[in-house]
VOGU-3710 file (C-alpha; in Angstrom, 3 decimals, decimal comma):
1> mripylvvcm> 9,983/2,509/-24,779  9,742/-0,575/-26,998  6,164/-1,294/-28,061  6,249/-3,447/-31,168  2,541/-3,782/-31,876  -0,194/-1,210/-32,270  -2,616/-3,087/-30,051  -0,313/-2,465/-27,107  0,600/1,055/-28,126  -3,054/2,083/-28,031
11> afvtgttafa> -3,266/1,228/-24,355  -0,230/3,306/-23,532  -0,928/6,332/-25,713  -4,622/6,895/-25,180  -4,641/5,837/-21,557  -8,121/4,410/-21,995  -7,938/1,415/-24,335  -7,339/-1,884/-22,562  -4,699/-4,334/-23,729  -6,263/-6,065/-26,687
21> qvvppdasda> -6,698/-9,843/-26,601  -4,448/-10,231/-29,639  -1,240/-12,226/-29,984  1,090/-11,819/-32,956  1,276/-15,026/-34,993  4,820/-15,868/-33,930  4,526/-14,998/-30,249  2,927/-18,088/-28,801  4,484/-21,049/-30,602  7,552/-21,575/-28,439
31> flkgrpyspy> 5,807/-20,623/-25,256  2,807/-22,935/-25,663  4,714/-25,938/-26,950  4,255/-28,919/-24,657  1,993/-27,059/-22,194  -1,654/-27,789/-21,270  -4,306/-26,023/-23,306  -5,648/-24,434/-20,114  -3,251/-21,684/-19,026  -4,440/-22,153/-15,431
41> adraypervf> -3,565/-25,851/-15,186  -0,429/-27,067/-13,399  0,472/-23,662/-12,047  3,336/-23,874/-9,561  3,843/-20,181/-8,963  2,126/-17,510/-6,828  -0,869/-16,143/-8,672  -2,652/-13,967/-6,113  -1,718/-10,619/-4,586  -2,601/-9,853/-0,966
51> fgdthvhtgl> -2,427/-6,491/0,830  -1,656/-5,920/4,487  -0,055/-3,791/7,171  3,161/-4,993/8,801  3,554/-2,239/11,423  0,690/-1,437/13,800  0,592/-0,148/17,390  -2,312/-0,240/19,802  -2,863/1,105/23,301  -0,448/-1,569/24,577
61> sadaggggtr> 2,529/0,415/23,249  3,682/2,936/25,819  3,944/5,856/23,398  0,524/5,060/21,925  -1,378/4,358/25,145  0,264/7,318/26,844  -0,824/9,588/24,006  -4,455/8,581/24,386  -4,850/5,435/22,306  -7,389/3,165/23,949
71> lmprdayrfa> -7,984/0,796/21,040  -6,434/-2,573/21,793  -5,376/-5,469/19,513  -8,870/-6,908/19,148  -10,233/-3,482/18,195  -7,478/-3,099/15,591  -8,195/-6,528/14,138  -11,924/-5,798/13,911  -11,179/-2,582/12,065  -8,658/-4,243/9,734
81> rgeqvtsntg> -11,074/-6,975/8,712  -13,675/-4,361/7,742  -15,819/-3,631/10,779  -16,781/-0,117/11,837  -15,228/0,933/15,142  -15,148/4,055/17,265  -11,801/5,818/17,193  -9,840/6,931/20,242  -11,387/10,383/19,897  -14,940/9,071/19,568
91> qpvklhrpfd> -15,299/9,220/15,795  -16,861/6,425/13,720  -14,340/4,955/11,281  -14,366/2,145/8,771  -12,201/0,934/5,887  -13,446/1,011/2,321  -11,923/-2,475/1,862  -10,656/-4,869/4,519  -7,049/-5,970/4,666  -5,998/-9,453/3,603
101> fymitdhsda> -3,372/-9,800/6,335  -2,400/-7,833/9,420  0,004/-7,828/12,327  0,092/-5,996/15,651  3,666/-4,901/16,405  3,467/-3,355/19,842  6,794/-2,417/21,433  8,598/-5,126/23,364  10,361/-2,737/25,743  8,013/-1,739/28,575
111> mgaitdiisg> 5,432/-4,261/27,387  2,623/-4,119/29,932  3,806/-0,917/31,602  1,526/1,659/30,032  -1,686/0,160/31,406  -0,121/0,177/34,873  1,035/3,781/34,406  -2,419/4,968/33,376  -4,264/2,983/36,058  -1,803/4,075/38,746
121> apniladeqg> -0,464/0,715/39,896  1,275/0,946/43,308  4,730/0,232/41,882  4,265/3,060/39,361  3,021/5,645/41,873  5,948/4,798/44,129  8,289/6,080/41,402  8,681/9,847/40,852  8,803/9,620/37,059  5,943/7,140/37,134
131> refhnafntg> 3,737/9,567/39,082  4,517/12,376/36,650  3,585/10,294/33,626  0,476/8,927/35,351  -0,807/12,437/36,036  0,037/13,756/32,552  -1,445/10,827/30,654  -4,660/10,986/32,636  -4,953/14,729/32,056  -5,118/14,031/28,325
141> geealramqq> -4,964/16,500/25,449  -1,806/18,513/24,868  -0,348/17,519/28,223  -0,635/13,827/27,367  0,917/14,466/23,953  3,876/16,299/25,495  4,272/13,532/28,053  4,249/10,933/25,291  7,020/12,791/23,463  8,949/13,118/26,724
151> liasfaqgtv> 8,592/9,389/27,299  10,041/8,694/23,841  12,904/11,112/24,475  13,623/9,593/27,886  13,737/6,110/26,407  15,918/7,314/23,521  18,426/8,971/25,827  18,410/6,151/28,389  16,881/8,235/31,181  13,561/6,430/31,579
161> spalnyqpgn> 13,094/4,999/35,059  13,661/1,224/35,340  10,378/1,081/37,246  8,564/1,974/34,007  10,624/-0,093/31,566  9,080/-3,537/32,073  11,267/-6,404/30,837  10,985/-10,198/30,571  10,714/-11,453/34,136  8,042/-8,909/35,020
171> pafatvwgdi> 4,687/-10,749/35,340  2,846/-8,030/33,415  5,239/-8,451/30,469  4,353/-12,123/30,052  0,644/-11,490/30,596  0,459/-8,891/27,833  2,480/-11,056/25,436  0,057/-13,890/26,066  -2,873/-11,609/25,312  -1,241/-10,438/22,054
181> igaaeefndp> -0,849/-14,074/21,021  -4,425/-14,854/21,991  -5,857/-11,938/20,016  -3,905/-12,866/16,894  -5,080/-16,466/17,093  -8,670/-15,434/17,758  -8,870/-13,306/14,603  -6,786/-15,484/12,288  -9,132/-16,758/9,568  -7,062/-18,625/6,938
191> gvfttfiafe> -8,157/-17,866/3,415  -10,026/-14,733/4,473  -8,057/-12,648/6,980  -4,598/-13,661/8,170  -3,044/-12,376/11,367  0,570/-12,746/12,459  2,092/-12,848/15,924  4,687/-10,079/16,002  6,367/-7,347/18,055  8,584/-4,314/17,521
201> wtslvqgnnl> 12,140/-4,403/18,829  12,662/-0,707/19,538  16,372/0,067/19,366  16,762/3,809/19,833  20,382/4,793/20,343  20,584/8,438/21,451  17,506/9,139/19,359  18,686/7,277/16,247  15,856/5,015/15,109  16,894/1,395/14,511
211> hrnvilrdgp> 13,528/-0,265/15,141  12,781/-3,702/13,692  9,437/-5,462/13,451  9,880/-9,144/14,269  7,311/-11,387/12,556  6,701/-15,022/13,443  5,586/-17,508/10,805  4,052/-19,925/13,277  1,140/-19,954/15,675  0,688/-19,836/19,447
221> diarqilpyt> 2,385/-23,169/20,225  5,682/-21,692/19,027  5,098/-18,106/20,163  4,336/-19,088/23,750  7,766/-20,713/24,059  9,475/-17,307/23,994  9,131/-13,770/25,291  9,868/-10,900/22,907  13,424/-9,626/22,760  13,974/-6,117/24,124
231> ttppvgspnp> 16,639/-3,456/23,738  17,378/-2,852/27,420  20,432/-4,572/28,958  21,075/-6,928/30,574  18,023/-8,810/29,309  18,076/-7,230/25,862  20,357/-5,161/23,659  20,048/-2,243/21,223  22,587/-3,871/18,856  20,972/-5,440/15,754
241> qdlyawlqnf> 23,609/-8,165/15,786  22,304/-9,286/19,161  18,792/-9,363/17,704  20,088/-11,638/14,929  21,591/-13,940/17,557  18,260/-13,977/19,414  16,430/-14,844/16,181  18,834/-17,710/15,510  18,344/-19,020/19,032  14,575/-18,685/18,653
251> edttggdala> 14,574/-20,867/15,548  17,043/-23,369/17,016  15,094/-23,864/20,243  11,506/-23,706/19,009  11,714/-24,960/15,440  9,848/-21,848/14,367  10,607/-19,321/11,649  10,966/-15,543/11,973  12,143/-12,492/10,080  12,716/-8,809/10,830
261> iahngnlsng> 11,746/-5,677/8,898  13,665/-2,484/9,650  11,753/0,773/10,189  12,415/3,188/7,323  15,719/4,871/8,043  14,916/8,560/7,650  15,053/9,055/11,434  18,211/6,996/12,011  20,685/9,772/11,131  22,563/7,447/8,807
271> wvfslvddfa> 22,695/4,324/10,972  20,303/1,980/9,150  22,630/1,454/6,182  25,887/2,245/7,919  29,227/1,171/6,456  30,727/0,657/9,914  29,822/-1,217/13,074  28,368/1,632/15,108  28,235/-0,534/18,248  31,869/-1,640/18,279
281> egkppldray> 34,708/0,334/19,798  36,383/2,449/17,147  33,531/1,746/14,701  35,398/-0,691/12,417  34,107/-1,488/8,914  31,341/-4,055/8,661  32,607/-7,623/8,336  31,393/-10,697/6,486  29,687/-12,197/9,555  27,504/-9,097/9,886
291> avarakwepl> 26,683/-9,180/6,176  25,629/-12,833/6,305  23,427/-12,322/9,378  21,677/-9,196/8,163  20,984/-10,680/4,728  19,485/-13,752/6,398  17,221/-12,071/8,923  16,089/-8,916/7,093  14,693/-9,930/3,690  12,424/-6,858/3,547
301> yewsqikgdg> 12,809/-3,192/4,402  10,130/-0,563/5,062  10,304/1,850/2,118  7,395/4,087/3,143  5,174/4,828/6,147  3,361/7,616/7,992  6,635/9,225/9,072  7,703/9,900/5,516  8,794/8,064/2,411  12,156/6,308/2,374
311> eahpllsted> 12,852/5,350/-1,229  15,118/8,198/-2,328  16,254/11,707/-1,404  16,591/14,608/-3,861  20,130/15,425/-2,680  21,214/11,854/-3,390  19,260/11,319/-6,618  19,584/14,711/-8,255  18,414/13,541/-11,700  15,242/11,927/-10,351
321> efadyetwdf> 12,339/14,368/-10,471  10,234/12,042/-8,301  12,801/11,625/-5,511  11,427/14,400/-3,291  8,298/12,608/-2,110  6,982/12,918/1,457  10,547/13,681/2,553  11,407/13,686/6,260  14,960/14,925/6,781  14,905/17,138/9,868
331> gnldasvtkt> 16,908/14,900/12,227  16,559/11,761/14,323  13,444/10,410/16,038  13,435/12,652/19,103  14,847/15,698/17,245  17,882/15,659/19,528  20,323/15,837/16,578  19,741/17,788/13,366  20,205/16,042/10,029  23,371/16,681/8,022
341> pemlpgeyar> 23,894/15,784/4,334  26,507/13,107/5,052  23,909/11,127/7,026  21,538/10,747/4,063  23,222/7,835/2,180  22,726/5,649/5,255  18,980/6,329/5,377  17,267/5,701/2,033  16,402/2,457/0,281  18,102/3,271/-3,013
351> sgllrglalq> 21,342/4,413/-1,414  21,170/1,405/0,909  20,885/-0,910/-2,080  23,892/0,811/-3,669  25,902/0,456/-0,469  24,944/-3,200/-0,447  26,507/-3,693/-3,880  29,699/-1,974/-2,729  29,897/-4,194/0,349  29,206/-7,262/-1,764
361> aelgvnpykf> 32,169/-6,390/-3,979  34,322/-6,119/-0,853  32,973/-8,880/1,391  31,447/-11,314/-1,088  28,050/-10,962/0,638  25,456/-8,206/0,308  24,084/-7,248/3,754  21,584/-4,837/2,213  19,885/-7,257/-0,151  16,357/-6,365/0,900
371> gasaatdtht> 12,988/-6,305/-0,783  10,284/-3,662/-0,588  7,506/-3,349/1,941  5,521/-0,410/3,284  3,370/0,077/6,358  1,584/2,618/8,504  3,396/2,588/11,869  0,074/3,874/13,160  -0,117/4,436/16,917  -3,918/4,690/16,966
381> glsavaednf> -4,734/1,052/16,208  -6,247/2,281/12,914  -4,538/1,532/9,593  -6,481/4,096/7,594  -4,248/4,728/4,582  -6,697/6,299/2,136  -6,148/10,038/1,739  -9,837/10,771/2,393  -9,904/8,488/5,468  -6,612/9,309/7,202
391> fgkhtayepn> -6,738/8,964/10,994  -3,239/10,149/11,757  -0,196/8,817/13,540  -1,256/9,506/17,157  -4,600/10,323/18,700  -3,782/14,051/18,598  -3,770/13,689/14,802  -7,045/11,873/14,423  -9,281/14,097/12,250  -9,613/17,633/13,627
401> aerashvgks> -9,395/21,134/12,189  -6,023/21,959/13,774  -4,038/18,785/13,111  -2,250/19,991/9,959  -0,970/23,163/11,617  -0,092/21,463/14,904  3,610/21,432/15,806  4,633/17,796/15,598  8,013/18,150/17,246  10,540/20,894/18,010
411> fsdgdvayyg> 14,295/21,012/18,432  15,803/21,952/21,797  16,289/25,549/20,621  12,582/25,883/19,907  12,766/25,630/16,115  10,021/23,473/14,630  11,194/20,078/13,353  7,919/19,331/11,561  4,229/20,192/11,555  1,280/17,815/11,537
421> wgysaaglta> 0,833/18,197/7,785  4,147/16,392/7,385  2,611/13,022/8,188  1,706/10,979/5,120  -1,190/8,556/4,691  0,932/5,468/3,994  1,358/2,571/3,339  0,708/-1,086/2,435  2,717/-4,241/1,819  1,643/-6,430/-1,089
431> vwarentrts> 2,805/-10,029/-1,498  2,448/-12,561/-4,303  1,341/-15,828/-2,732  -0,677/-18,967/-3,462  -3,152/-18,485/-0,617  -4,066/-16,145/2,208  -2,419/-18,021/5,077  0,419/-17,374/7,502  2,650/-19,901/5,798  2,106/-18,659/2,257
441> ifdamerrea> 2,324/-14,932/3,043  5,350/-15,298/5,318  7,165/-17,353/2,678  6,451/-14,643/0,097  7,972/-12,016/2,393  10,976/-14,231/3,089  11,709/-14,725/-0,627  11,114/-10,995/-1,208  8,263/-11,489/-3,662  6,672/-8,362/-2,284
451> ygttgprmtv> 6,206/-4,702/-3,007  5,206/-1,607/-1,079  2,654/1,053/-1,927  1,930/4,425/-0,385  -1,699/3,413/0,078  -3,387/2,434/-3,201  -3,816/-1,214/-4,162  -2,361/-1,249/-7,644  -1,309/-4,635/-8,992  2,350/-4,843/-9,993
461> rffggdysed> 4,329/-7,658/-11,622  8,074/-7,427/-12,260  10,302/-10,108/-13,793  13,851/-10,235/-15,091  15,279/-12,723/-17,566  14,890/-13,447/-21,255  11,685/-12,174/-22,871  10,661/-11,385/-26,419  9,256/-7,966/-27,178  5,836/-9,412/-27,902
471> aiarrdlari> 5,516/-10,979/-24,439  3,692/-7,900/-23,192  0,920/-8,500/-25,721  -0,256/-11,567/-23,795  -2,577/-11,578/-20,790  -0,921/-14,480/-18,954  2,117/-12,394/-18,101  2,919/-14,228/-14,880  3,177/-17,532/-16,713  5,582/-15,961/-19,182
481> gygggvpmgg> 7,433/-14,113/-16,429  8,165/-17,155/-14,300  8,882/-19,267/-17,368  11,508/-16,908/-18,747  13,198/-15,564/-15,631  12,826/-14,611/-11,985  10,249/-12,464/-10,142  10,858/-9,430/-7,955  13,236/-10,320/-5,143  15,152/-12,799/-7,283
491> dltvaegeap> 18,685/-13,181/-8,614  19,152/-12,679/-12,328  21,100/-14,976/-14,593  21,695/-14,081/-18,227  23,390/-15,690/-21,172  26,996/-14,618/-21,450  27,283/-11,095/-22,802  23,529/-10,621/-23,314  21,647/-7,744/-21,720  18,761/-8,811/-19,474
501> dflvyslrdp> 15,140/-8,182/-20,335  12,580/-7,011/-17,797  8,870/-7,670/-17,991  6,850/-5,170/-15,965  3,118/-4,635/-15,714  0,756/-2,673/-13,476  -3,001/-2,369/-13,198  -4,403/0,606/-11,317  -6,275/0,268/-8,035  -9,852/-0,531/-9,139
511> vganldriqi> -11,218/2,369/-7,068  -8,154/4,572/-7,441  -6,370/6,797/-9,882  -4,990/6,054/-13,313  -1,287/5,428/-13,749  1,116/8,115/-14,915  4,103/5,897/-15,724  6,215/2,879/-14,878  9,913/3,421/-14,295  12,764/0,993/-13,818
521> ikgwidadtg> 15,494/2,175/-11,476  18,927/0,674/-11,982  21,825/0,855/-9,559  25,282/-0,504/-10,273  28,965/-0,398/-9,373  31,015/1,038/-12,225  33,570/-1,541/-13,295  36,207/1,087/-14,107  35,887/3,497/-11,198  34,295/1,329/-8,513
531> eaqekvydva> 31,782/4,125/-7,925  28,088/3,554/-7,268  25,799/4,780/-10,054  22,063/5,014/-10,561  19,672/5,801/-13,389  15,916/6,086/-13,807  14,326/4,814/-17,023  10,760/5,608/-18,115  9,566/2,377/-19,717  5,774/2,779/-20,056
541> wggdrspgen> 3,403/5,696/-19,711  -0,125/6,862/-20,357  -1,169/9,619/-22,728  0,225/11,068/-25,929  3,692/11,937/-24,659  7,267/11,397/-25,816  10,580/12,024/-24,038  12,095/15,421/-24,766  15,590/16,223/-25,972  16,816/15,839/-22,403
551> gklptvgstv> 15,415/12,325/-22,305  12,787/13,290/-19,739  9,137/12,408/-20,160  6,773/15,404/-19,847  4,459/15,501/-16,850  1,127/13,759/-17,177  -0,765/16,892/-16,161  -3,360/17,181/-13,422  -7,132/16,935/-13,127  -7,235/17,681/-9,391
561> dlsipswtnt> -10,008/19,985/-8,233  -9,119/21,136/-4,715  -12,499/22,735/-4,153  -14,221/19,335/-3,895  -11,571/17,795/-3,654  -11,419/15,174/-6,392  -9,842/14,214/-9,695  -10,832/12,510/-12,954  -9,238/9,560/-14,720  -9,168/11,360/-18,066
571> igaselgavw> -5,374/11,317/-18,157  -2,905/8,518/-17,629  -3,750/4,866/-18,229  -5,655/2,169/-16,373  -2,891/-0,347/-17,067  0,666/-0,137/-18,295  3,330/-2,627/-19,201  6,505/-3,120/-21,182  9,371/-5,411/-22,011  12,514/-3,377/-21,458
581> tdpdfdpsel> 16,099/-4,335/-22,199  18,882/-2,598/-20,314  20,642/-0,438/-22,942  23,613/0,218/-20,644  24,266/-3,335/-19,476  27,819/-4,333/-18,626  28,083/-8,036/-17,696  31,060/-7,295/-15,428  29,124/-4,942/-13,120  27,103/-5,725/-10,013
591> afyyarviei> 23,620/-4,266/-10,422  20,068/-4,150/-9,126  16,807/-3,176/-10,816  13,409/-2,328/-9,355  10,191/-0,902/-10,745  8,429/2,209/-9,539  4,791/2,763/-10,526  3,456/6,306/-10,198  -0,170/7,414/-10,270  -1,549/10,607/-11,768
601> ptprwtayda> -1,941/13,502/-9,278  -4,702/13,161/-6,671  -5,745/15,185/-3,601  -3,665/14,662/-0,461  -5,292/14,189/2,966  -4,616/17,855/3,721  -6,858/18,816/0,798  -9,702/16,727/2,226  -9,166/18,316/5,649  -9,322/21,809/4,145
611> vkfgvempeg> -12,742/21,084/2,640  -14,227/18,927/5,411  -13,234/21,350/8,192  -13,436/24,548/6,152  -9,926/25,628/7,158  -7,047/27,238/5,333  -3,895/25,153/5,364  -0,565/26,622/6,537  1,652/28,071/3,825  3,741/25,388/2,176
621> tpmvtqeray> 1,378/22,531/2,996  1,310/20,014/0,121  -2,245/19,542/-1,133  -1,641/17,148/-4,028  0,162/13,817/-4,118  1,276/11,244/-6,666  0,888/7,886/-4,949  3,248/5,112/-5,960  4,443/1,544/-5,582  7,965/0,153/-5,275
631> tspiwytpnn> 8,801/-3,426/-6,183  11,469/-5,513/-4,556  14,629/-5,380/-6,660  16,084/-8,039/-8,922  19,860/-8,408/-8,527  22,543/-9,240/-11,081  25,922/-10,653/-10,067  28,626/-11,345/-12,696  29,540/-14,994/-13,128  33,155/-14,290/-12,276
//
């Protein structure tokens, strides 16, 4: 950790002193030369951070509506912009702070079907499977939950009745899409609350989750020219390459702009970051055309959500003590196939980034050059990500005394895949943009100037380039960051033979916990062996700590009181920052770098449930969490 001046060191060591408004005498001369006196004049870079949810389901999604969700898009928008609503189980619920932007991503397959199933439309009751689902969903409770899981399994295994799987051409499909567009336009309030027109393309190949959220940059005039793409042949396809072709055709025919964000891969059984074309006969290696298309259409990836965290896995990152966080590794989405260790590298963001470097070395293009986002994937219409306000994944997991001990899903042999306590209260996407509008926020996502958090709204800046050690002593870090390099999501250029510098800064969530540390994670392809490597560097931390002989920083400690539950901000730091130079830089090696910001320990939602409901949690239930944020990477490619 390089901290050249005491005024900065005080902020890191005590965890309470703010960065002092002091600049060393030689720090500002070159930077200020020729610039306006006002540091806010002539700014041409994004200066505001906005928080939103990029993955939300309402009662229009078959698995949500079937499970009891009755909140619809307009209800979800009202909740997201800060209004109090009544949940699907009759409970009052409200956010502490409204979102800045929001998108409803109801499933495209079977769009419009669930309302017909529940109401008992004649075409549904004429179908045997339709009658069964109609009766189960209207019974409610556990029977509706089991029916919802059966519906997912039937869709995953290709056994759902065509009568239930509405596709483009069905009048109800178009009607519902029109209503989704109308709701988004009705609640879009530029500068205050931005909504996007979106849908989820739900590829589910034999239970392997390949979902993508498709987000449109434009408004209703463009959106009404198309119907969402589905995964059911012959109208749709489960192959991502066919989705890319659809996206290209969408832009060519409408003049609009779109992107896709893949669902975190922990339920894909290794398919999200595959090294082969899983849809082609013989599964040949990925080719350059695939790499170009995926890099174009998927600028962001979902690193964290309710169904677990997807940054890293402890079996893949054995030297990373923070890798085992909200880990879901039981199998695929419908628990039809158990997870095996060889599947893991194709499922996690860090290993996906490493595979991207390897493919870039081979193909000349990196298909897995994605930035960081996070979301809820809520199926209740309620994006309640705070640990003390968590309203679950499905209606069965809205607040109740039994939800933590409830069996979430079981394997075919009866073994439990996961319990309700396994769900996490995550997450949020943050973007750096000029204004809170569709255009500005979408463009930030497209250029990958975004980061994901597991719920808190900490501010994070991350730049790579050429920075002096005293840069961190200034308060106008963004001005310095853009002036001396590239932001998160960018491509790094360095002077020949010189190691890159990274400028990183984070400010805690104003109503949240202090920060434990900032880490920079590096991944690279070894020039001698061709093997993928990774390393985690602690670059800034709160409290009076120093790395031990093993190079590891001691834990920050804990102030959590589970009896309340609560914590105190008497450890850690309210803000952290550093200029860090890669000590292991080799200019001949492909590499990426991203920052990870970790909070001090705080109570998990299960701890709040234990107190609010007066229940004892099942053995092994995690009660404490360390929330975090992941920035989009910065990539380095050798000049040769």
